[in-house]
Each structure stands twice: as structure tokens, then as C-alpha cells.
N, CA, C and O atoms as a Tripos MOL2 file, in Angstrom:
@<TRIPOS>MOLECULE
protein
  236   235    59     0     0
PROTEIN
NO_CHARGES

@<TRIPOS>ATOM
      1 N          24.2670   -0.3820   29.7010 N.3       1 MET1
      2 CA         23.6250    0.4230   28.6720 C.3       1 MET1
      3 C          23.2890   -0.4600   27.4740 C.2       1 MET1
      4 O          24.1270   -1.2300   27.0070 O.2       1 MET1
      5 N          22.0670   -0.3440   26.9870 N.am      2 LEU2
      6 CA         21.6280   -1.1250   25.8420 C.3       2 LEU2
      7 C          21.8520   -0.3270   24.5670 C.2       2 LEU2
      8 O          21.6060    0.8780   24.5250 O.2       2 LEU2
      9 N          22.3130   -1.0000   23.5420 N.am      3 THR3
     10 CA         22.4660   -0.3620   22.2470 C.3       3 THR3
     11 C          21.8250   -1.2400   21.1990 C.2       3 THR3
     12 O          21.8100   -2.4650   21.3190 O.2       3 THR3
     13 N          21.2990   -0.6090   20.1770 N.am      4 ARG4
     14 CA         20.7010   -1.3710   19.0910 C.3       4 ARG4
     15 C          21.7730   -1.6840   18.0640 C.2       4 ARG4
     16 O          22.7360   -0.9310   17.9200 O.2       4 ARG4
     17 N          21.6170   -2.7830   17.3520 N.am      5 PRO5
     18 CA         22.5820   -3.0950   16.2920 C.3       5 PRO5
     19 C          22.5980   -1.9890   15.2440 C.2       5 PRO5
     20 O          21.5830   -1.3310   15.0160 O.2       5 PRO5
     21 N          23.7180   -1.7890   14.6230 N.am      6 GLN6
     22 CA         23.8930   -0.7410   13.6170 C.3       6 GLN6
     23 C          22.8990   -0.8880   12.4750 C.2       6 GLN6
     24 O          22.4480    0.1150   11.9200 O.2       6 GLN6
     25 N          22.5490   -2.1160   12.1140 N.am      7 LEU7
     26 CA         21.6230   -2.3530   11.0170 C.3       7 LEU7
     27 C          20.3040   -1.6250   11.2600 C.2       7 LEU7
     28 O          19.7750   -0.9850   10.3510 O.2       7 LEU7
     29 N          19.7710   -1.7180   12.4720 N.am      8 HIS8
     30 CA         18.5120   -1.0490   12.7800 C.3       8 HIS8
     31 C          18.6710    0.4640   12.7140 C.2       8 HIS8
     32 O          17.7660    1.1610   12.2540 O.2       8 HIS8
     33 N          19.8080    0.9770   13.1660 N.am      9 ASP9
     34 CA         20.0460    2.4210   13.0870 C.3       9 ASP9
     35 C          20.0460    2.8830   11.6390 C.2       9 ASP9
     36 O          19.4730    3.9230   11.3140 O.2       9 ASP9
     37 N          20.6880    2.1080   10.7670 N.am     10 ASP10
     38 CA         20.7140    2.4580    9.3500 C.3      10 ASP10
     39 C          19.3140    2.4050    8.7520 C.2      10 ASP10
     40 O          18.9390    3.2820    7.9740 O.2      10 ASP10
     41 N          18.5380    1.3820    9.1100 N.am     11 GLU11
     42 CA         17.1740    1.2600    8.5990 C.3      11 GLU11
     43 C          16.3070    2.3970    9.1190 C.2      11 GLU11
     44 O          15.5080    2.9610    8.3710 O.2      11 GLU11
     45 N          16.4580    2.7380   10.3900 N.am     12 ASP12
     46 CA         15.6900    3.8400   10.9700 C.3      12 ASP12
     47 C          16.0390    5.1610   10.2950 C.2      12 ASP12
     48 O          15.1560    5.9710   10.0120 O.2      12 ASP12
     49 N          17.3090    5.3730   10.0420 N.am     13 ALA13
     50 CA         17.7440    6.6120    9.3910 C.3      13 ALA13
     51 C          17.1840    6.6900    7.9750 C.2      13 ALA13
     52 O          16.7580    7.7550    7.5280 O.2      13 ALA13
     53 N          17.1870    5.5580    7.2720 N.am     14 GLU14
     54 CA         16.6500    5.5320    5.9130 C.3      14 GLU14
     55 C          15.1390    5.7690    5.9280 C.2      14 GLU14
     56 O          14.6180    6.5240    5.1070 O.2      14 GLU14
     57 N          14.4400    5.1220    6.8620 N.am     15 ASP15
     58 CA         12.9940    5.3350    6.9830 C.3      15 ASP15
     59 C          12.6780    6.7920    7.2910 C.2      15 ASP15
     60 O          11.7440    7.3650    6.7310 O.2      15 ASP15
     61 N          13.4610    7.3830    8.1820 N.am     16 SER16
     62 CA         13.2560    8.7770    8.5490 C.3      16 SER16
     63 C          13.4770    9.6910    7.3430 C.2      16 SER16
     64 O          12.7000   10.6180    7.1110 O.2      16 SER16
     65 N          14.5160    9.4320    6.5940 N.am     17 LEU17
     66 CA         14.7980   10.2350    5.4040 C.3      17 LEU17
     67 C          13.6800   10.0990    4.3790 C.2      17 LEU17
     68 O          13.2330   11.0970    3.8130 O.2      17 LEU17
     69 N          13.2280    8.8780    4.1370 N.am     18 LEU18
     70 CA         12.1520    8.6690    3.1660 C.3      18 LEU18
     71 C          10.8690    9.3620    3.6010 C.2      18 LEU18
     72 O          10.1600    9.9350    2.7740 O.2      18 LEU18
     73 N          10.5690    9.3140    4.8900 N.am     19 MET19
     74 CA          9.3670    9.9740    5.3950 C.3      19 MET19
     75 C           9.4780   11.4850    5.2230 C.2      19 MET19
     76 O           8.5160   12.1340    4.8120 O.2      19 MET19
     77 N          10.6430   12.0480    5.5340 N.am     20 ARG20
     78 CA         10.8210   13.4990    5.3590 C.3      20 ARG20
     79 C          10.6890   13.8990    3.9010 C.2      20 ARG20
     80 O          10.0690   14.9170    3.5920 O.2      20 ARG20
     81 N          11.2730   13.1010    2.9880 N.am     21 LEU21
     82 CA         11.1620   13.4000    1.5590 C.3      21 LEU21
     83 C           9.7120   13.3280    1.0940 C.2      21 LEU21
     84 O           9.2510   14.1860    0.3410 O.2      21 LEU21
     85 N           8.9930   12.2950    1.5470 N.am     22 PHE22
     86 CA          7.5870   12.1580    1.1830 C.3      22 PHE22
     87 C           6.7700   13.3450    1.6920 C.2      22 PHE22
     88 O           5.9760   13.9220    0.9490 O.2      22 PHE22
     89 N           6.9680   13.7090    2.9670 N.am     23 LEU23
     90 CA          6.2070   14.8170    3.5400 C.3      23 LEU23
     91 C           6.5470   16.1410    2.8730 C.2      23 LEU23
     92 O           5.6630   16.9740    2.6700 O.2      23 LEU23
     93 N           7.8180   16.3490    2.5280 N.am     24 ASP24
     94 CA          8.2090   17.5600    1.8000 C.3      24 ASP24
     95 C           7.5060   17.6140    0.4530 C.2      24 ASP24
     96 O           6.9790   18.6550    0.0590 O.2      24 ASP24
     97 N           7.5010   16.4830   -0.2540 N.am     25 PHE25
     98 CA          6.8390   16.4110   -1.5600 C.3      25 PHE25
     99 C           5.3450   16.6710   -1.4270 C.2      25 PHE25
    100 O           4.7830   17.4720   -2.1730 O.2      25 PHE25
    101 N           4.6910   15.9840   -0.4650 N.am     26 ALA26
    102 CA          3.2500   16.1340   -0.2900 C.3      26 ALA26
    103 C           2.8820   17.5690    0.0760 C.2      26 ALA26
    104 O           1.9010   18.1090   -0.4360 O.2      26 ALA26
    105 N           3.6540   18.1780    0.9470 N.am     27 THR27
    106 CA          3.3880   19.5590    1.3460 C.3      27 THR27
    107 C           3.5740   20.5060    0.1670 C.2      27 THR27
    108 O           2.7490   21.3920   -0.0540 O.2      27 THR27
    109 N           4.6360   20.3250   -0.5780 N.am     28 THR28
    110 CA          4.9040   21.1710   -1.7490 C.3      28 THR28
    111 C           3.7690   21.0640   -2.7610 C.2      28 THR28
    112 O           3.3060   22.0770   -3.2860 O.2      28 THR28
    113 N           3.3180   19.8430   -3.0360 N.am     29 GLU29
    114 CA          2.2330   19.6440   -3.9970 C.3      29 GLU29
    115 C           0.9210   20.2490   -3.4880 C.2      29 GLU29
    116 O           0.1840   20.8660   -4.2570 O.2      29 GLU29
    117 N           0.6340   20.0760   -2.2130 N.am     30 ALA30
    118 CA         -0.5950   20.6350   -1.6460 C.3      30 ALA30
    119 C          -0.5810   22.1580   -1.7100 C.2      30 ALA30
    120 O          -1.6000   22.7800   -2.0120 O.2      30 ALA30
    121 N           0.5590   22.7510   -1.4300 N.am     31 LEU31
    122 CA          0.6630   24.2090   -1.4990 C.3      31 LEU31
    123 C           0.5560   24.6940   -2.9380 C.2      31 LEU31
    124 O          -0.0380   25.7390   -3.2040 O.2      31 LEU31
    125 N           1.1330   23.9330   -3.8660 N.am     32 LYS32
    126 CA          1.0800   24.2940   -5.2730 C.3      32 LYS32
    127 C          -0.3520   24.2760   -5.7980 C.2      32 LYS32
    128 O          -0.7830   25.1810   -6.5130 O.2      32 LYS32
    129 N          -1.0780   23.2210   -5.4250 N.am     33 ASP33
    130 CA         -2.4510   23.0410   -5.9050 C.3      33 ASP33
    131 C          -3.4730   23.7520   -5.0300 C.2      33 ASP33
    132 O          -4.6740   23.7200   -5.3020 O.2      33 ASP33
    133 N          -2.9800   24.3920   -3.9770 N.am     34 ASN34
    134 CA         -3.8540   25.1130   -3.0530 C.3      34 ASN34
    135 C          -4.9070   24.1900   -2.4440 C.2      34 ASN34
    136 O          -6.0580   24.5900   -2.2660 O.2      34 ASN34
    137 N          -4.5110   22.9460   -2.1230 N.am     35 THR35
    138 CA         -5.4460   21.9650   -1.5750 C.3      35 THR35
    139 C          -5.1800   21.6650   -0.1030 C.2      35 THR35
    140 O          -5.8200   20.7840    0.4710 O.2      35 THR35
    141 N          -4.2560   22.3750    0.5080 N.am     36 LEU36
    142 CA         -3.9360   22.1560    1.9170 C.3      36 LEU36
    143 C          -5.0840   22.6830    2.7790 C.2      36 LEU36
    144 O          -5.5300   23.8190    2.6180 O.2      36 LEU36
    145 N          -5.5590   21.8240    3.7090 N.am     37 GLN37
    146 CA         -6.6770   22.1960    4.5730 C.3      37 GLN37
    147 C          -6.2960   21.9730    6.0230 C.2      37 GLN37
    148 O          -5.5070   21.0800    6.3300 O.2      37 GLN37
    149 N          -6.8560   22.7830    6.9230 N.am     38 PRO38
    150 CA         -6.6150   22.5160    8.3460 C.3      38 PRO38
    151 C          -7.3500   21.2390    8.7530 C.2      38 PRO38
    152 O          -8.4080   20.9200    8.2120 O.2      38 PRO38
    153 N          -6.7770   20.5150    9.7100 N.am     39 TYR39
    154 CA         -7.3960   19.3010   10.2300 C.3      39 TYR39
    155 C          -8.3920   19.7180   11.2960 C.2      39 TYR39
    156 O          -8.0090   20.2550   12.3360 O.2      39 TYR39
    157 N          -9.6540   19.4750   11.0440 N.am     40 THR40
    158 CA        -10.7050   19.9540   11.9250 C.3      40 THR40
    159 C         -11.2000   18.8630   12.8780 C.2      40 THR40
    160 O         -10.8900   17.6820   12.7170 O.2      40 THR40
    161 N         -11.9650   19.2860   13.8580 N.am     41 THR41
    162 CA        -12.5930   18.3490   14.7890 C.3      41 THR41
    163 C         -13.5240   17.4020   14.0300 C.2      41 THR41
    164 O         -13.5960   16.2140   14.3440 O.2      41 THR41
    165 N         -14.2250   17.9230   13.0420 N.am     42 GLU42
    166 CA        -15.1410   17.0960   12.2520 C.3      42 GLU42
    167 C         -14.3730   16.0100   11.4990 C.2      42 GLU42
    168 O         -14.8270   14.8690   11.4210 O.2      42 GLU42
    169 N         -13.2260   16.3590   10.9520 N.am     43 MET43
    170 CA        -12.4010   15.3710   10.2570 C.3      43 MET43
    171 C         -11.9290   14.2970   11.2290 C.2      43 MET43
    172 O         -11.9320   13.1100   10.9030 O.2      43 MET43
    173 N         -11.5300   14.7140   12.4050 N.am     44 SER44
    174 CA        -11.0710   13.7790   13.4260 C.3      44 SER44
    175 C         -12.1830   12.8180   13.8180 C.2      44 SER44
    176 O         -11.9540   11.6140   13.9360 O.2      44 SER44
    177 N         -13.3820   13.3450   14.0200 N.am     45 GLU45
    178 CA        -14.5200   12.5030   14.3840 C.3      45 GLU45
    179 C         -14.8530   11.5190   13.2650 C.2      45 GLU45
    180 O         -15.1550   10.3560   13.5340 O.2      45 GLU45
    181 N         -14.8000   11.9720   12.0240 N.am     46 ALA46
    182 CA        -15.0700   11.0880   10.8840 C.3      46 ALA46
    183 C         -14.0230    9.9730   10.8210 C.2      46 ALA46
    184 O         -14.3660    8.8210   10.5550 O.2      46 ALA46
    185 N         -12.7600   10.3020   11.0600 N.am     47 ALA47
    186 CA        -11.7030    9.2990   11.0390 C.3      47 ALA47
    187 C         -11.9000    8.2780   12.1530 C.2      47 ALA47
    188 O         -11.7110    7.0800   11.9450 O.2      47 ALA47
    189 N         -12.2760    8.7530   13.3260 N.am     48 HIS48
    190 CA        -12.5140    7.8430   14.4440 C.3      48 HIS48
    191 C         -13.6890    6.9060   14.1590 C.2      48 HIS48
    192 O         -13.6550    5.7390   14.5490 O.2      48 HIS48
    193 N         -14.7230    7.4020   13.4850 N.am     49 LYS49
    194 CA        -15.8650    6.5530   13.1290 C.3      49 LYS49
    195 C         -15.4520    5.4640   12.1450 C.2      49 LYS49
    196 O         -15.9460    4.3380   12.2150 O.2      49 LYS49
    197 N         -14.5420    5.8020   11.2250 N.am     50 LEU50
    198 CA        -14.0880    4.8180   10.2390 C.3      50 LEU50
    199 C         -13.3640    3.6420   10.8880 C.2      50 LEU50
    200 O         -13.4820    2.5060   10.4290 O.2      50 LEU50
    201 N         -12.6180    3.9120   11.9510 N.am     51 ILE51
    202 CA        -11.8320    2.8370   12.5640 C.3      51 ILE51
    203 C         -12.4780    2.2770   13.8300 C.2      51 ILE51
    204 O         -11.9000    1.4180   14.4950 O.2      51 ILE51
    205 N         -13.6650    2.7560   14.1600 N.am     52 GLU52
    206 CA        -14.3520    2.2750   15.3530 C.3      52 GLU52
    207 C         -14.6020    0.7730   15.2490 C.2      52 GLU52
    208 O         -15.1450    0.2860   14.2570 O.2      52 GLU52
    209 N         -14.2030    0.0610   16.2740 N.am     53 GLY53
    210 CA        -14.4110   -1.3790   16.3240 C.3      53 GLY53
    211 C         -13.3700   -2.2040   15.5970 C.2      53 GLY53
    212 O         -13.4160   -3.4330   15.6490 O.2      53 GLY53
    213 N         -12.4350   -1.5620   14.9240 N.am     54 VAL54
    214 CA        -11.3800   -2.2970   14.2230 C.3      54 VAL54
    215 C         -10.3900   -2.8510   15.2380 C.2      54 VAL54
    216 O          -9.9340   -2.1320   16.1270 O.2      54 VAL54
    217 N         -10.0610   -4.1280   15.1020 N.am     55 GLN55
    218 CA         -9.0960   -4.7420   15.9840 C.3      55 GLN55
    219 C          -7.9560   -5.2980   15.1400 C.2      55 GLN55
    220 O          -8.1860   -5.9570   14.1260 O.2      55 GLN55
    221 N          -6.7320   -5.0280   15.5660 N.am     56 LEU56
    222 CA         -5.5650   -5.5140   14.8580 C.3      56 LEU56
    223 C          -5.1150   -6.8350   15.4610 C.2      56 LEU56
    224 O          -5.1700   -7.0280   16.6760 O.2      56 LEU56
    225 N          -4.6720   -7.7330   14.6070 N.am     57 GLU57
    226 CA         -4.1430   -9.0010   15.0790 C.3      57 GLU57
    227 C          -2.7190   -8.7800   15.5690 C.2      57 GLU57
    228 O          -1.9910   -7.9460   15.0310 O.2      57 GLU57
    229 N          -2.3270   -9.5330   16.5920 N.am     58 ASP58
    230 CA         -0.9460   -9.4800   17.0480 C.3      58 ASP58
    231 C          -0.0520  -10.0940   15.9880 C.2      58 ASP58
    232 O          -0.4250  -11.0640   15.3290 O.2      58 ASP58
    233 N           1.1200   -9.5240   15.8330 N.am     59 GLU59
    234 CA          2.0500  -10.0440   14.8260 C.3      59 GLU59
    235 C           2.7840  -11.2340   15.3400 C.2      59 GLU59
    236 O           3.6100  -11.8040   14.6280 O.2      59 GLU59
@<TRIPOS>BOND
     1     1     2 1
     2     2     3 1
     3     3     4 2
     4     3     5 am
     5     5     6 1
     6     6     7 1
     7     7     8 2
     8     7     9 am
     9     9    10 1
    10    10    11 1
    11    11    12 2
    12    11    13 am
    13    13    14 1
    14    14    15 1
    15    15    16 2
    16    15    17 am
    17    17    18 1
    18    18    19 1
    19    19    20 2
    20    19    21 am
    21    21    22 1
    22    22    23 1
    23    23    24 2
    24    23    25 am
    25    25    26 1
    26    26    27 1
    27    27    28 2
    28    27    29 am
    29    29    30 1
    30    30    31 1
    31    31    32 2
    32    31    33 am
    33    33    34 1
    34    34    35 1
    35    35    36 2
    36    35    37 am
    37    37    38 1
    38    38    39 1
    39    39    40 2
    40    39    41 am
    41    41    42 1
    42    42    43 1
    43    43    44 2
    44    43    45 am
    45    45    46 1
    46    46    47 1
    47    47    48 2
    48    47    49 am
    49    49    50 1
    50    50    51 1
    51    51    52 2
    52    51    53 am
    53    53    54 1
    54    54    55 1
    55    55    56 2
    56    55    57 am
    57    57    58 1
    58    58    59 1
    59    59    60 2
    60    59    61 am
    61    61    62 1
    62    62    63 1
    63    63    64 2
    64    63    65 am
    65    65    66 1
    66    66    67 1
    67    67    68 2
    68    67    69 am
    69    69    70 1
    70    70    71 1
    71    71    72 2
    72    71    73 am
    73    73    74 1
    74    74    75 1
    75    75    76 2
    76    75    77 am
    77    77    78 1
    78    78    79 1
    79    79    80 2
    80    79    81 am
    81    81    82 1
    82    82    83 1
    83    83    84 2
    84    83    85 am
    85    85    86 1
    86    86    87 1
    87    87    88 2
    88    87    89 am
    89    89    90 1
    90    90    91 1
    91    91    92 2
    92    91    93 am
    93    93    94 1
    94    94    95 1
    95    95    96 2
    96    95    97 am
    97    97    98 1
    98    98    99 1
    99    99   100 2
   100    99   101 am
   101   101   102 1
   102   102   103 1
   103   103   104 2
   104   103   105 am
   105   105   106 1
   106   106   107 1
   107   107   108 2
   108   107   109 am
   109   109   110 1
   110   110   111 1
   111   111   112 2
   112   111   113 am
   113   113   114 1
   114   114   115 1
   115   115   116 2
   116   115   117 am
   117   117   118 1
   118   118   119 1
   119   119   120 2
   120   119   121 am
   121   121   122 1
   122   122   123 1
   123   123   124 2
   124   123   125 am
   125   125   126 1
   126   126   127 1
   127   127   128 2
   128   127   129 am
   129   129   130 1
   130   130   131 1
   131   131   132 2
   132   131   133 am
   133   133   134 1
   134   134   135 1
   135   135   136 2
   136   135   137 am
   137   137   138 1
   138   138   139 1
   139   139   140 2
   140   139   141 am
   141   141   142 1
   142   142   143 1
   143   143   144 2
   144   143   145 am
   145   145   146 1
   146   146   147 1
   147   147   148 2
   148   147   149 am
   149   149   150 1
   150   150   151 1
   151   151   152 2
   152   151   153 am
   153   153   154 1
   154   154   155 1
   155   155   156 2
   156   155   157 am
   157   157   158 1
   158   158   159 1
   159   159   160 2
   160   159   161 am
   161   161   162 1
   162   162   163 1
   163   163   164 2
   164   163   165 am
   165   165   166 1
   166   166   167 1
   167   167   168 2
   168   167   169 am
   169   169   170 1
   170   170   171 1
   171   171   172 2
   172   171   173 am
   173   173   174 1
   174   174   175 1
   175   175   176 2
   176   175   177 am
   177   177   178 1
   178   178   179 1
   179   179   180 2
   180   179   181 am
   181   181   182 1
   182   182   183 1
   183   183   184 2
   184   183   185 am
   185   185   186 1
   186   186   187 1
   187   187   188 2
   188   187   189 am
   189   189   190 1
   190   190   191 1
   191   191   192 2
   192   191   193 am
   193   193   194 1
   194   194   195 1
   195   195   196 2
   196   195   197 am
   197   197   198 1
   198   198   199 1
   199   199   200 2
   200   199   201 am
   201   201   202 1
   202   202   203 1
   203   203   204 2
   204   203   205 am
   205   205   206 1
   206   206   207 1
   207   207   208 2
   208   207   209 am
   209   209   210 1
   210   210   211 1
   211   211   212 2
   212   211   213 am
   213   213   214 1
   214   214   215 1
   215   215   216 2
   216   215   217 am
   217   217   218 1
   218   218   219 1
   219   219   220 2
   220   219   221 am
   221   221   222 1
   222   222   223 1
   223   223   224 2
   224   223   225 am
   225   225   226 1
   226   226   227 1
   227   227   228 2
   228   227   229 am
   229   229   230 1
   230   230   231 1
   231   231   232 2
   232   231   233 am
   233   233   234 1
   234   234   235 1
   235   235   236 2
@<TRIPOS>SUBSTRUCTURE
     1 MET1         2 RESIDUE 1 A MET
     2 LEU2         6 RESIDUE 1 A LEU
     3 THR3        10 RESIDUE 1 A THR
     4 ARG4        14 RESIDUE 1 A ARG
     5 PRO5        18 RESIDUE 1 A PRO
     6 GLN6        22 RESIDUE 1 A GLN
     7 LEU7        26 RESIDUE 1 A LEU
     8 HIS8        30 RESIDUE 1 A HIS
     9 ASP9        34 RESIDUE 1 A ASP
    10 ASP10       38 RESIDUE 1 A ASP
    11 GLU11       42 RESIDUE 1 A GLU
    12 ASP12       46 RESIDUE 1 A ASP
    13 ALA13       50 RESIDUE 1 A ALA
    14 GLU14       54 RESIDUE 1 A GLU
    15 ASP15       58 RESIDUE 1 A ASP
    16 SER16       62 RESIDUE 1 A SER
    17 LEU17       66 RESIDUE 1 A LEU
    18 LEU18       70 RESIDUE 1 A LEU
    19 MET19       74 RESIDUE 1 A MET
    20 ARG20       78 RESIDUE 1 A ARG
    21 LEU21       82 RESIDUE 1 A LEU
    22 PHE22       86 RESIDUE 1 A PHE
    23 LEU23       90 RESIDUE 1 A LEU
    24 ASP24       94 RESIDUE 1 A ASP
    25 PHE25       98 RESIDUE 1 A PHE
    26 ALA26      102 RESIDUE 1 A ALA
    27 THR27      106 RESIDUE 1 A THR
    28 THR28      110 RESIDUE 1 A THR
    29 GLU29      114 RESIDUE 1 A GLU
    30 ALA30      118 RESIDUE 1 A ALA
    31 LEU31      122 RESIDUE 1 A LEU
    32 LYS32      126 RESIDUE 1 A LYS
    33 ASP33      130 RESIDUE 1 A ASP
    34 ASN34      134 RESIDUE 1 A ASN
    35 THR35      138 RESIDUE 1 A THR
    36 LEU36      142 RESIDUE 1 A LEU
    37 GLN37      146 RESIDUE 1 A GLN
    38 PRO38      150 RESIDUE 1 A PRO
    39 TYR39      154 RESIDUE 1 A TYR
    40 THR40      158 RESIDUE 1 A THR
    41 THR41      162 RESIDUE 1 A THR
    42 GLU42      166 RESIDUE 1 A GLU
    43 MET43      170 RESIDUE 1 A MET
    44 SER44      174 RESIDUE 1 A SER
    45 GLU45      178 RESIDUE 1 A GLU
    46 ALA46      182 RESIDUE 1 A ALA
    47 ALA47      186 RESIDUE 1 A ALA
    48 HIS48      190 RESIDUE 1 A HIS
    49 LYS49      194 RESIDUE 1 A LYS
    50 LEU50      198 RESIDUE 1 A LEU
    51 ILE51      202 RESIDUE 1 A ILE
    52 GLU52      206 RESIDUE 1 A GLU
    53 GLY53      210 RESIDUE 1 A GLY
    54 VAL54      214 RESIDUE 1 A VAL
    55 GLN55      218 RESIDUE 1 A GLN
    56 LEU56      222 RESIDUE 1 A LEU
    57 GLU57      226 RESIDUE 1 A GLU
    58 ASP58      230 RESIDUE 1 A ASP
    59 GLU59      234 RESIDUE 1 A GLU
């Protein structure tokens, strides 16, 4: 059985917590300002056009 070092587990847990806090904040603000919108097919197509042809370098 493979296990990851504890350091990575701690970092993953911290990243997960920060992401949840950020998303909670963003959702709360969007609901407050009444700016929350459904993600539409048109939005998806526009996003795909923005990244069309983009290639990432290997790390």
C-alpha cells in the first residue's frame, strides 16, 4: 500500500480549506450583490474560444 508523506496531506488539507473559504466568500458576495449567473452554453463556448490553441509547457 502506498501512502503519501504527512507533509503533502497537511498541504492538501490547507489548500482544500482555503478553496472552501474562498468559494464561500465568493458565493456570499455574489448573492449579496445579486450578480450570480447560471453558466450557459454560450459562456462555455466563449471560454473555449479564449483558450483555443493554447499549449502549456511541461514543468
